[in-house]
C-alpha positions as CSV (number, residue, x, y, z in Angstrom):
1,M,0.0,0.0,0.0
2,K,1.3,3.4,-0.9
3,K,2.3,5.5,2.1
4,T,0.0,8.4,2.9
5,N,2.4,11.2,2.3
6,N,3.4,9.7,-1.1
7,K,-0.2,9.9,-2.2
8,I,-0.4,13.7,-1.9
9,M,0.8,15.1,-5.2
10,K,1.6,18.5,-6.7
11,I,-0.9,19.3,-9.4
12,D,1.7,19.3,-12.3
13,S,3.2,16.0,-11.2
14,L,-0.2,14.4,-11.0
15,R,-1.1,15.7,-14.5
16,N,2.1,14.1,-15.9
17,I,1.2,10.7,-14.2
18,V,-2.2,10.7,-15.8
19,S,-1.0,11.8,-19.2
20,K,1.8,9.2,-19.4
21,N,-0.1,6.2,-17.9
22,K,-2.2,4.7,-20.7
23,K,-2.6,1.3,-19.1
24,N,-4.9,2.5,-16.3
25,T,-8.1,4.4,-16.1
26,F,-8.2,7.4,-13.7
27,G,-11.3,8.5,-11.8
28,L,-11.6,11.9,-10.2
29,C,-13.7,12.9,-7.1
30,H,-13.7,16.6,-6.3
31,G,-15.0,18.6,-3.4
32,G,-14.2,20.4,-0.2
33,F,-14.3,17.2,1.9
34,D,-14.3,19.2,5.1
35,L,-14.9,17.3,8.3
36,L,-14.3,13.8,6.9
37,H,-17.2,11.4,7.7
38,P,-18.4,7.9,6.8
39,G,-20.3,9.2,3.8
40,H,-17.0,10.4,2.2
41,V,-15.2,7.1,2.8
42,K,-18.1,5.1,1.3
43,H,-18.2,7.4,-1.7
44,F,-14.4,6.9,-2.3
45,E,-14.8,3.1,-1.9
46,S,-17.6,3.0,-4.5
47,A,-15.7,5.4,-6.8
48,S,-12.5,3.2,-6.6
49,K,-14.5,0.3,-8.1
50,L,-15.3,2.4,-11.2
51,C,-11.7,3.0,-12.2
52,D,-8.2,1.6,-11.9
53,K,-6.7,4.6,-10.0
54,L,-8.8,7.1,-7.9
55,I,-7.8,10.7,-7.6
56,V,-9.3,13.0,-5.0
57,S,-8.9,16.7,-5.5
58,I,-9.6,19.0,-2.6
59,T,-10.8,22.6,-2.8
60,C,-8.2,24.9,-1.3
61,D,-9.0,26.9,1.9
62,K,-9.5,30.1,0.1
63,F,-12.5,28.9,-2.0
64,V,-14.0,26.8,0.8
65,K,-14.1,29.9,3.0
66,E,-15.5,32.0,0.1
67,R,-18.3,29.5,-0.6
68,K,-19.2,28.2,2.9
69,G,-18.4,31.2,5.1
70,A,-15.7,32.5,7.5
71,N,-16.0,29.5,9.9
72,R,-15.1,27.0,7.2
73,P,-13.2,24.9,6.5
74,I,-13.2,23.1,9.8
75,F,-9.8,21.6,8.9
76,P,-7.2,23.4,6.7
77,E,-6.3,22.0,3.3
78,N,-3.1,20.2,4.3
79,E,-4.9,18.3,7.1
80,R,-7.8,17.4,4.8
81,A,-5.4,16.1,2.2
82,Y,-3.6,14.0,4.8
83,M,-6.8,12.4,6.1
84,I,-8.1,11.5,2.6
85,A,-4.7,10.2,1.6
86,S,-4.8,7.8,4.6
87,I,-7.9,6.1,3.1
88,E,-7.0,2.9,1.3
89,F,-9.4,3.3,-1.6
90,V,-7.7,6.6,-2.7
91,D,-4.6,6.5,-4.9
92,F,-3.7,10.2,-5.3
93,V,-4.7,13.4,-3.5
94,V,-4.2,16.9,-4.8
95,I,-5.1,20.3,-3.4
96,S,-6.9,22.2,-6.2
97,P,-5.9,25.9,-6.6
98,Y,-9.1,26.4,-8.6
99,K,-12.5,27.7,-7.6
100,T,-14.6,24.9,-9.2
101,G,-14.2,21.3,-10.4
102,I,-14.3,22.4,-14.0
103,E,-10.7,23.7,-14.0
104,I,-9.3,20.6,-12.3
105,I,-11.1,18.3,-14.8
106,E,-9.6,20.3,-17.7
107,Y,-6.1,20.3,-16.2
108,I,-5.8,16.7,-14.8
109,R,-7.9,15.2,-17.7
110,P,-9.1,12.0,-15.9
111,D,-11.1,9.3,-17.7
112,Y,-14.0,9.6,-15.3
113,Y,-15.4,12.3,-13.2
114,I,-17.3,10.6,-10.3
115,K,-20.1,12.2,-8.3
116,G,-22.6,11.0,-5.7
117,P,-26.1,9.8,-6.7
118,D,-27.7,13.1,-5.6
119,Y,-26.1,14.8,-8.6
120,K,-27.5,12.4,-11.2
121,N,-30.7,14.4,-11.8
122,K,-29.4,17.8,-10.8
123,N,-29.2,20.4,-13.5
124,T,-27.6,23.3,-11.7
125,K,-25.2,25.5,-13.5
126,G,-22.2,24.0,-11.8
127,I,-23.0,20.3,-12.5
128,I,-23.9,21.1,-16.1
129,Q,-20.6,22.8,-16.6
130,E,-18.8,19.8,-15.0
131,R,-20.6,17.4,-17.3
132,E,-19.6,19.5,-20.3
133,A,-16.0,19.7,-19.1
134,I,-15.4,16.0,-18.7
135,K,-17.2,15.3,-22.1
136,K,-15.0,18.0,-23.7
137,I,-11.8,16.1,-22.8
138,G,-13.2,12.8,-24.0
139,G,-14.1,11.5,-20.5
140,E,-17.3,10.4,-18.9
141,I,-19.2,11.3,-15.8
142,L,-20.2,8.4,-13.5
143,Y,-22.3,8.3,-10.4
144,T,-22.0,6.1,-7.3
145,N,-25.1,4.7,-5.5
146,D,-24.2,5.6,-2.0
147,E,-26.6,7.2,0.5
148,K,-26.1,11.0,0.8
149,F,-24.3,12.2,3.9
150,S,-24.1,16.0,4.2
151,T,-21.1,17.7,5.9
152,S,-23.2,20.8,6.5
153,G,-25.9,18.6,8.1
154,L,-23.3,16.9,10.3
155,I,-22.0,20.3,11.4
156,D,-25.6,21.5,12.2
157,K,-26.0,18.3,14.3
158,I,-22.8,18.9,16.2
159,K,-23.9,22.5,16.9
160,K,-27.0,21.1,18.7
161,I,-24.8,19.2,21.1
162,E,-25.0,21.0,24.5
163,R,-22.0,23.1,25.1
164,E,-20.9,25.4,27.9
165,S,-22.8,28.7,27.9
166,F,-20.3,31.5,27.5
167,L,-20.8,35.3,27.9
168,L,-18.2,37.2,25.9
169,I,-18.1,40.9,26.7
170,L,-16.1,43.1,24.2
171,D,-14.8,46.6,24.2
172,R,-15.1,48.2,20.8
173,D,-12.2,50.5,19.8
174,G,-8.9,48.8,20.2
175,T,-10.5,45.4,20.6
176,I,-13.1,44.5,17.9
177,I,-11.6,47.2,15.6
178,E,-8.2,48.8,15.5
179,E,-7.8,51.8,17.8
180,K,-8.5,55.2,16.2
181,D,-8.6,58.4,18.4
182,F,-12.3,59.3,18.7
183,L,-13.5,57.3,15.7
184,G,-16.2,59.3,14.0
185,K,-14.7,62.7,14.6
186,N,-13.1,63.1,11.2
187,N,-14.8,63.0,7.8
188,S,-12.7,60.0,6.8
189,W,-14.0,57.9,9.7
190,K,-15.5,55.1,7.6
191,D,-12.0,54.4,6.1
192,N,-10.7,53.9,9.7
193,I,-13.0,51.0,10.6
194,I,-10.7,48.0,10.4
195,L,-11.4,44.7,12.2
196,N,-8.8,43.6,14.7
197,R,-7.8,40.3,13.2
198,P,-6.4,38.5,16.3
199,V,-9.6,39.2,18.2
200,I,-11.8,38.1,15.3
201,D,-9.8,34.8,15.0
202,F,-10.1,34.3,18.8
203,I,-13.9,34.8,18.6
204,H,-14.0,32.2,15.8
205,F,-12.2,29.8,18.1
206,L,-14.7,30.4,20.9
207,L,-17.6,29.9,18.5
208,Q,-16.3,26.4,17.7
209,H,-16.2,25.4,21.3
210,Y,-18.9,27.3,23.3
211,N,-22.5,28.4,23.1
212,L,-21.6,32.0,22.8
213,T,-23.5,35.2,23.7
214,I,-21.6,38.3,22.7
215,I,-22.3,41.9,24.0
216,V,-20.3,45.0,23.2
217,V,-19.8,47.8,25.8
218,S,-17.9,50.9,25.0
219,N,-17.2,54.3,26.4
220,Q,-17.9,57.0,23.8
221,S,-17.0,60.2,25.5
222,G,-16.6,61.9,22.1
223,V,-20.3,62.6,22.3
224,A,-19.8,64.5,25.5
225,W,-16.8,66.3,24.0
226,Q,-19.1,67.4,21.2
227,Y,-17.0,65.7,18.5
228,F,-20.0,63.8,17.2
229,N,-23.5,62.7,18.2
230,E,-25.0,59.4,19.4
231,E,-26.4,58.8,15.9
232,R,-22.8,58.6,14.6
233,I,-22.0,55.9,17.2
234,I,-25.0,53.9,16.1
235,E,-23.9,54.3,12.5
236,I,-20.4,53.1,13.2
237,N,-21.8,50.1,15.2
238,N,-24.0,49.1,12.3
239,I,-21.1,49.1,9.9
240,I,-19.0,47.0,12.3
241,E,-21.9,44.6,12.8
242,K,-22.2,44.1,9.0
243,E,-18.5,43.4,8.8
244,L,-18.7,40.9,11.6
245,E,-21.7,39.2,10.0
246,K,-19.4,38.5,7.0
247,E,-17.1,36.8,9.4
248,G,-20.0,34.7,10.8
249,I,-20.0,36.6,14.1
250,K,-23.3,37.9,15.6
251,I,-23.4,40.5,18.3
252,D,-26.3,39.9,20.6
253,D,-26.4,43.4,22.1
254,W,-24.6,46.8,21.7
255,Q,-24.2,49.3,24.6
256,F,-22.3,52.5,24.7
257,S,-21.9,55.4,27.2
258,P,-21.7,58.9,25.7
259,Q,-21.2,60.4,29.2
260,V,-18.3,61.7,31.2
261,D,-17.9,61.9,35.0
262,E,-18.5,65.3,36.6
263,K,-15.1,65.2,38.3
264,Y,-13.4,64.6,35.0
265,A,-15.3,67.5,33.3
266,K,-14.3,69.8,36.2
267,I,-10.6,69.0,35.6
268,K,-10.8,69.5,31.9
269,G,-13.2,72.5,32.0
270,F,-17.0,72.2,31.9
271,E,-17.3,74.6,28.9
272,K,-15.7,71.9,26.7
273,F,-18.5,69.4,27.2
274,D,-22.2,69.1,26.3
275,S,-23.7,69.6,29.8
276,K,-26.4,67.0,29.4
277,Y,-23.7,64.2,29.1
278,V,-21.9,65.3,32.3
279,K,-23.1,63.1,35.1
280,N,-22.3,62.9,38.8
281,K,-22.5,59.1,38.4
282,S,-22.1,58.0,34.7
283,T,-22.7,54.7,33.0
284,R,-19.1,54.6,31.8
285,K,-16.9,51.6,32.4
286,P,-15.6,50.4,34.8
287,N,-19.2,50.8,36.0
288,T,-21.1,47.5,35.2
289,I,-24.3,49.3,34.2
290,M,-23.9,48.7,30.5
291,I,-23.4,45.0,31.0
292,E,-26.5,44.8,33.3
293,T,-28.5,46.7,30.7
294,A,-27.5,44.4,27.9
295,L,-28.4,41.3,30.0
296,N,-31.8,42.8,30.8
297,E,-32.5,43.5,27.1
298,L,-31.5,39.9,26.4
299,K,-33.8,38.7,29.2
300,S,-30.8,37.0,30.8
301,N,-28.5,37.3,33.8
302,R,-24.9,36.4,34.7
303,F,-26.0,33.2,36.5
304,Q,-27.1,31.6,33.2
305,F,-23.5,31.5,32.0
306,E,-21.0,29.0,33.0
307,R,-18.1,31.2,31.7
308,I,-17.7,35.0,31.4
309,L,-14.8,36.7,29.8
310,I,-14.1,40.4,29.0
311,L,-11.8,41.4,26.2
312,G,-10.4,44.9,26.2
313,D,-7.4,47.1,25.8
314,S,-7.5,49.5,28.7
315,L,-7.4,49.8,32.5
316,D,-11.2,50.6,32.4
317,D,-11.8,47.2,30.9
318,K,-9.6,45.4,33.5
319,L,-11.4,47.2,36.3
320,L,-14.8,46.4,34.7
321,A,-13.8,42.7,34.8
322,E,-12.9,43.1,38.5
323,N,-16.2,44.8,39.2
324,F,-18.1,42.2,37.4
325,K,-16.0,39.4,38.9
326,C,-15.0,37.6,35.7
327,D,-11.9,36.8,33.7
328,F,-10.2,39.5,31.6
329,I,-7.7,39.5,28.8
330,N,-5.9,42.6,27.6
331,V,-5.7,42.2,23.8
332,K,-3.6,45.3,23.1
333,N,-0.8,44.5,20.6
334,K,-1.3,40.7,21.1
335,K,-1.4,38.0,18.4
336,Y,-4.2,35.5,18.2
337,S,-1.9,32.8,19.6
338,E,-1.1,34.9,22.6
339,I,-4.7,35.6,23.3
340,K,-5.6,32.0,23.0
341,K,-2.8,30.9,25.3
342,E,-3.9,33.3,28.0
343,F,-7.4,32.0,27.7
344,T,-6.4,28.4,28.0
345,D,-4.4,29.3,31.1
346,F,-7.7,30.1,32.7
347,L,-9.0,26.6,32.0
């Protein structure tokens, strides 16, 4: 039996093998093959009986993410290739740099392109183009008779398995997005909304392991300073929310405090502030009022969560965590790996 690593081929090398070997017929199975399951293995077994040598081409990470969303693939392309290469029915594995199966068919030029039975009567644009591509090179499309086993269905099933309830409390500026001084003050503020990638990647990690509720609490004293109004804050939050949705991240509640403390305003000069936002006792962090308001709006309370974590980049965020009696990670200038390690140290 060929060793697993020897089965994983560069695309040009595999093309040469297929073109020079006239004694054997080559079958090609193509797909993302994310989260390998028994349905995949059975499909490869059946496909291997329809040809002499079975090739499996795997869609690269870039195009899986583009098609399935930010949380996919579950396993990166090299790991998917290794798992499939370890299956005895598979002779060759290649990571496809192309967006669809059409290009890999045209480049590898197999004798057969092998799909599952659910594609037999499908007439979507993609499968029609694949049928035309294999026919164009003189090959034939074949179908196995295996029961359909959906990866997406399996993932949905896994999601329903009970996981720890987790409350994630996020600061906004310097945490979810890169820090900009009083974002919203300048006319070019929209260009300054940039997601903080290490934090976004960490949220993806948490989503894979916990039943996550996410709230955002941020001090927005720029309103009190009269740099912008509350509508500007809401507008910025809406833009951030849309960007996060593209990443597969849903914010359950947004809270912000446009206020400043009276003592602070006295030091800086009352005349510099909009008086209606100067408060003897403000809702600003490290006060826990914004968290409590968010939980009330969600009809929840802290005791419904098995874990609570605050991510922030300032002393106010650290003190907020102390006041709310939960874990805190300062994400300022930290890589994803550093944030994750600090989190796992809590466990």
